[in-house]
Every structure is written in C-alpha cells, then in structure tokens.
BAZA-610407 format. One record per residue: residue in one letter; residue number from 1; x, y, z of N, C-alpha, C in turn. Coordinates in steps of 0.001 Angstrom, whole numbers, plus 500000, padded with zeros to 6 digits. Example, Ala and Ser with C-alpha at 12.3 -4.5 7.8 and 13.67 -1.06 7.14 Angstrom:
REM residues 2
node residu: A	num: 1	n.X: 513190	n.Y: 494310	n.Z: 507800	ca.X: 512300	ca.Y: 495500	ca.Z: 507800	c.X: 513200	c.Y: 496700	c.Z: 507800
node residu: S	num: 2	n.X: 512850	n.Y: 497750	n.Z: 507080	ca.X: 513670	ca.Y: 498940	ca.Z: 507140	c.X: 512900	c.Y: 500030	c.Z: 507870
REM end
This chain:
REM residues 63
node residu: M	num: 1	n.X: 778509	n.Y: 968990	n.Z: 439910	ca.X: 778006	ca.Y: 968863	ca.Z: 441265	c.X: 779133	c.Y: 968327	c.Z: 442156
node residu: A	num: 2	n.X: 779424	n.Y: 969011	n.Z: 443226	ca.X: 780507	ca.Y: 968624	ca.Z: 444123	c.X: 780083	c.Y: 967480	c.Z: 445033
node residu: K	num: 3	n.X: 781049	n.Y: 966604	n.Z: 445307	ca.X: 780787	ca.Y: 965506	ca.Z: 446238	c.X: 780850	c.Y: 966020	c.Z: 447668
node residu: E	num: 4	n.X: 780084	n.Y: 965363	n.Z: 448535	ca.X: 780175	ca.Y: 965688	ca.Z: 449956	c.X: 781495	c.Y: 965162	c.Z: 450497
node residu: K	num: 5	n.X: 782036	n.Y: 965859	n.Z: 451483	ca.X: 783257	ca.Y: 965390	ca.Z: 452119	c.X: 782930	c.Y: 964177	c.Z: 452974
node residu: F	num: 6	n.X: 783692	n.Y: 963099	n.Z: 452772	ca.X: 783464	ca.Y: 961869	ca.Z: 453522	c.X: 784091	c.Y: 961995	c.Z: 454899
node residu: E	num: 7	n.X: 783310	n.Y: 961783	n.Z: 455927	ca.X: 783791	ca.Y: 961823	ca.Z: 457306	c.X: 783913	c.Y: 960398	c.Z: 457822
node residu: R	num: 8	n.X: 785128	n.Y: 959976	n.Z: 458110	ca.X: 785342	ca.Y: 958632	ca.Z: 458646	c.X: 785077	c.Y: 958680	c.Z: 460142
node residu: S	num: 9	n.X: 784116	n.Y: 957862	n.Z: 460597	ca.X: 783697	ca.Y: 957927	ca.Z: 461995	c.X: 784236	c.Y: 956785	c.Z: 462846
node residu: K	num: 10	n.X: 784996	n.Y: 955882	n.Z: 462238	ca.X: 785557	ca.Y: 954779	ca.Z: 463019	c.X: 786970	c.Y: 954475	c.Z: 462525
node residu: P	num: 11	n.X: 787811	n.Y: 953904	n.Z: 463380	ca.X: 789176	ca.Y: 953564	ca.Z: 462963	c.X: 789145	c.Y: 952515	c.Z: 461854
node residu: H	num: 12	n.X: 790123	n.Y: 952572	n.Z: 460976	ca.X: 790202	ca.Y: 951592	ca.Z: 459902	c.X: 791659	c.Y: 951358	c.Z: 459526
node residu: V	num: 13	n.X: 791881	n.Y: 950234	n.Z: 458858	ca.X: 793205	ca.Y: 949893	ca.Z: 458358	c.X: 793027	c.Y: 949286	c.Z: 456972
node residu: N	num: 14	n.X: 793770	n.Y: 949774	n.Z: 456009	ca.X: 793799	ca.Y: 949162	ca.Z: 454685	c.X: 795076	c.Y: 948344	c.Z: 454584
node residu: I	num: 15	n.X: 794939	n.Y: 947090	n.Z: 454178	ca.X: 796091	ca.Y: 946202	ca.Z: 454063	c.X: 796128	c.Y: 945643	c.Z: 452651
node residu: G	num: 16	n.X: 797273	n.Y: 945706	n.Z: 452019	ca.X: 797466	ca.Y: 945099	ca.Z: 450702	c.X: 798427	c.Y: 943931	c.Z: 450827
node residu: T	num: 17	n.X: 798113	n.Y: 942843	n.Z: 450144	ca.X: 798963	ca.Y: 941657	ca.Z: 450188	c.X: 799356	c.Y: 941301	c.Z: 448764
node residu: I	num: 18	n.X: 800644	n.Y: 941197	n.Z: 448516	ca.X: 801148	ca.Y: 940871	ca.Z: 447184	c.X: 801908	c.Y: 939557	c.Z: 447270
node residu: G	num: 19	n.X: 801681	n.Y: 938675	n.Z: 446313	ca.X: 802406	ca.Y: 937412	ca.Z: 446284	c.X: 801991	c.Y: 936570	c.Z: 445098
node residu: H	num: 20	n.X: 802706	n.Y: 935496	n.Z: 444892	ca.X: 802416	ca.Y: 934580	ca.Z: 443797	c.X: 801175	c.Y: 933751	c.Z: 444100
node residu: I	num: 21	n.X: 800627	n.Y: 933122	n.Z: 443064	ca.X: 799462	ca.Y: 932244	ca.Z: 443215	c.X: 799814	c.Y: 931110	c.Z: 444174
node residu: D	num: 22	n.X: 798863	n.Y: 930769	n.Z: 445038	ca.X: 798995	ca.Y: 929660	ca.Z: 445992	c.X: 800155	c.Y: 929830	c.Z: 446971
node residu: H	num: 23	n.X: 800385	n.Y: 931058	n.Z: 447413	ca.X: 801420	ca.Y: 931293	ca.Z: 448418	c.X: 800861	c.Y: 931819	c.Z: 449735
node residu: G	num: 24	n.X: 799534	n.Y: 931707	n.Z: 449935	ca.X: 798957	ca.Y: 931979	ca.Z: 451241	c.X: 798424	c.Y: 933375	c.Z: 451487
node residu: K	num: 25	n.X: 798214	n.Y: 934163	n.Z: 450446	ca.X: 797706	ca.Y: 935528	ca.Z: 450653	c.X: 796321	c.Y: 935517	c.Z: 451288
node residu: T	num: 26	n.X: 795430	n.Y: 934692	n.Z: 450763	ca.X: 794069	ca.Y: 934628	ca.Z: 451291	c.X: 794066	c.Y: 934024	c.Z: 452687
node residu: T	num: 27	n.X: 794874	n.Y: 933014	n.Z: 452911	ca.X: 794971	ca.Y: 932398	ca.Z: 454232	c.X: 795495	c.Y: 933404	c.Z: 455250
node residu: L	num: 28	n.X: 796468	n.Y: 934208	n.Z: 454855	ca.X: 796996	ca.Y: 935252	ca.Z: 455736	c.X: 795915	c.Y: 936273	c.Z: 456074
node residu: T	num: 29	n.X: 795141	n.Y: 936679	n.Z: 455077	ca.X: 794063	ca.Y: 937638	ca.Z: 455307	c.X: 793031	c.Y: 937070	c.Z: 456273
node residu: A	num: 30	n.X: 792677	n.Y: 935796	n.Z: 456109	ca.X: 791731	ca.Y: 935148	ca.Z: 457021	c.X: 792301	c.Y: 935098	c.Z: 458438
node residu: A	num: 31	n.X: 793587	n.Y: 934798	n.Z: 458556	ca.X: 794219	ca.Y: 934742	ca.Z: 459875	c.X: 794227	c.Y: 936119	c.Z: 460539
node residu: I	num: 32	n.X: 794474	n.Y: 937159	n.Z: 459760	ca.X: 794459	ca.Y: 938518	ca.Z: 460312	c.X: 793073	c.Y: 938855	c.Z: 460844
node residu: T	num: 33	n.X: 792017	n.Y: 938537	n.Z: 460075	ca.X: 790666	ca.Y: 938843	ca.Z: 460548	c.X: 790312	c.Y: 938018	c.Z: 461778
node residu: K	num: 34	n.X: 790844	n.Y: 936796	n.Z: 461867	ca.X: 790559	ca.Y: 935966	ca.Z: 463045	c.X: 791185	c.Y: 936577	c.Z: 464300
node residu: V	num: 35	n.X: 792436	n.Y: 936989	n.Z: 464201	ca.X: 793121	ca.Y: 937597	ca.Z: 465347	c.X: 792438	c.Y: 938908	c.Z: 465739
node residu: L	num: 36	n.X: 792111	n.Y: 939733	n.Z: 464752	ca.X: 791451	ca.Y: 941005	ca.Z: 465053	c.X: 790086	c.Y: 940795	c.Z: 465693
node residu: S	num: 37	n.X: 789348	n.Y: 939769	n.Z: 465246	ca.X: 788016	ca.Y: 939520	ca.Z: 465814	c.X: 788097	c.Y: 939061	c.Z: 467266
node residu: K	num: 38	n.X: 789203	n.Y: 938428	n.Z: 467652	ca.X: 789374	ca.Y: 938023	ca.Z: 469054	c.X: 789625	c.Y: 939237	c.Z: 469951
node residu: H	num: 39	n.X: 790280	n.Y: 940256	n.Z: 469407	ca.X: 790609	ca.Y: 941453	ca.Z: 470182	c.X: 789507	c.Y: 942503	c.Z: 470161
node residu: N	num: 40	n.X: 788667	n.Y: 942456	n.Z: 469137	ca.X: 787609	ca.Y: 943457	ca.Z: 469001	c.X: 786339	c.Y: 942771	c.Z: 468504
node residu: P	num: 41	n.X: 785313	n.Y: 942670	n.Z: 469331	ca.X: 784091	ca.Y: 941964	ca.Z: 468938	c.X: 783356	c.Y: 942610	c.Z: 467761
node residu: K	num: 42	n.X: 783684	n.Y: 943854	n.Z: 467422	ca.X: 783048	ca.Y: 944501	ca.Z: 466272	c.X: 783614	c.Y: 944002	c.Z: 464945
node residu: V	num: 43	n.X: 784804	n.Y: 943402	n.Z: 464992	ca.X: 785433	ca.Y: 942887	ca.Z: 463776	c.X: 784871	c.Y: 941509	c.Z: 463481
node residu: Q	num: 44	n.X: 784450	n.Y: 941309	n.Z: 462248	ca.X: 783858	ca.Y: 940032	ca.Z: 461854	c.X: 784918	c.Y: 939149	c.Z: 461204
node residu: F	num: 45	n.X: 785069	n.Y: 937923	n.Z: 461718	ca.X: 785985	ca.Y: 936955	ca.Z: 461124	c.X: 785467	c.Y: 936539	c.Z: 459761
node residu: R	num: 46	n.X: 786356	n.Y: 936447	n.Z: 458783	ca.X: 785992	ca.Y: 935981	ca.Z: 457446	c.X: 786855	c.Y: 934788	c.Z: 457096
node residu: A	num: 47	n.X: 786209	n.Y: 933669	n.Z: 456829	ca.X: 786930	ca.Y: 932464	ca.Z: 456425	c.X: 787556	c.Y: 932683	c.Z: 455048
node residu: F	num: 48	n.X: 788603	n.Y: 931925	n.Z: 454750	ca.X: 789333	ca.Y: 932141	ca.Z: 453504	c.X: 788464	c.Y: 931956	c.Z: 452268
node residu: D	num: 49	n.X: 787460	n.Y: 931085	n.Z: 452349	ca.X: 786636	ca.Y: 930829	ca.Z: 451164	c.X: 785569	c.Y: 931899	c.Z: 450938
node residu: T	num: 50	n.X: 785484	n.Y: 932893	n.Z: 451805	ca.X: 784526	ca.Y: 933990	ca.Z: 451615	c.X: 785215	c.Y: 935301	c.Z: 451248
node residu: I	num: 51	n.X: 786529	n.Y: 935292	n.Z: 451157	ca.X: 787273	ca.Y: 936532	ca.Z: 450927	c.X: 787340	c.Y: 936902	c.Z: 449447
node residu: D	num: 52	n.X: 787606	n.Y: 935940	n.Z: 448582	ca.X: 787755	ca.Y: 936231	ca.Z: 447156	c.X: 786390	c.Y: 936400	c.Z: 446509
node residu: N	num: 53	n.X: 786101	n.Y: 937606	n.Z: 446048	ca.X: 784784	ca.Y: 937911	ca.Z: 445501	c.X: 784764	c.Y: 938119	c.Z: 443995
node residu: A	num: 54	n.X: 785912	n.Y: 938267	n.Z: 443368	ca.X: 785937	ca.Y: 938539	ca.Z: 441933	c.X: 785420	c.Y: 937326	c.Z: 441161
node residu: P	num: 55	n.X: 784572	n.Y: 937559	n.Z: 440170	ca.X: 784028	ca.Y: 936434	ca.Z: 439389	c.X: 785112	c.Y: 935569	c.Z: 438750
node residu: E	num: 56	n.X: 786211	n.Y: 936197	n.Z: 438296	ca.X: 787293	ca.Y: 935433	ca.Z: 437677	c.X: 787923	c.Y: 934472	c.Z: 438680
node residu: E	num: 57	n.X: 788063	n.Y: 934934	n.Z: 439919	ca.X: 788647	ca.Y: 934085	ca.Z: 440954	c.X: 787739	c.Y: 932909	c.Z: 441261
node residu: R	num: 58	n.X: 786453	n.Y: 933155	n.Z: 441370	ca.X: 785483	ca.Y: 932085	ca.Z: 441651	c.X: 785434	c.Y: 931085	c.Z: 440497
node residu: E	num: 59	n.X: 785397	n.Y: 931611	n.Z: 439268	ca.X: 785266	ca.Y: 930762	ca.Z: 438085	c.X: 786479	c.Y: 929863	c.Z: 437898
node residu: R	num: 60	n.X: 787663	n.Y: 930412	n.Z: 438084	ca.X: 788891	ca.Y: 929658	ca.Z: 437846	c.X: 789418	c.Y: 928968	c.Z: 439093
node residu: G	num: 61	n.X: 788771	n.Y: 929189	n.Z: 440223	ca.X: 789231	ca.Y: 928561	ca.Z: 441455	c.X: 790465	c.Y: 929218	c.Z: 442021
node residu: I	num: 62	n.X: 790711	n.Y: 930462	n.Z: 441620	ca.X: 791870	ca.Y: 931201	ca.Z: 442128	c.X: 791512	c.Y: 931750	c.Z: 443496
node residu: T	num: 63	n.X: 792415	n.Y: 931585	n.Z: 444460	ca.X: 792156	ca.Y: 932120	ca.Z: 445799	c.X: 793243	c.Y: 933088	c.Z: 446179
REM end
C-alpha cells in the first residue's frame, strides 16, 4: 500500500545541535525558541527543562 504524499502547509526549519555533555545544547535550543516566539506569536517558547523527552535523559538527568 503506497503512502500518501505529505504536503507541508507551513514554513519549517530543522535544526541539529551537536556537542559534549553539559555544553549548552539544550540551553541554546531554548534560547532559539524564545527568540523565535518573540518574532512570531505562532511559535511556542519551550523552557530548557521541557525539551529533553527521551526516557534515558530524564532518568539519568542528562540534558
């Protein structure tokens, strides 16, 4: 069964952040969402403690 073609109806940006543990990757991501939310009310600000969703990160306190 073939998949339907996905039609993207709004602008988007994918950002990848690479770095060592405790070097500010999550803080940088939170700062980016804060700046974007000031410029576009449709963008929702996400605090740094809500960004990491992986169970391993939550369990071990990795951010």
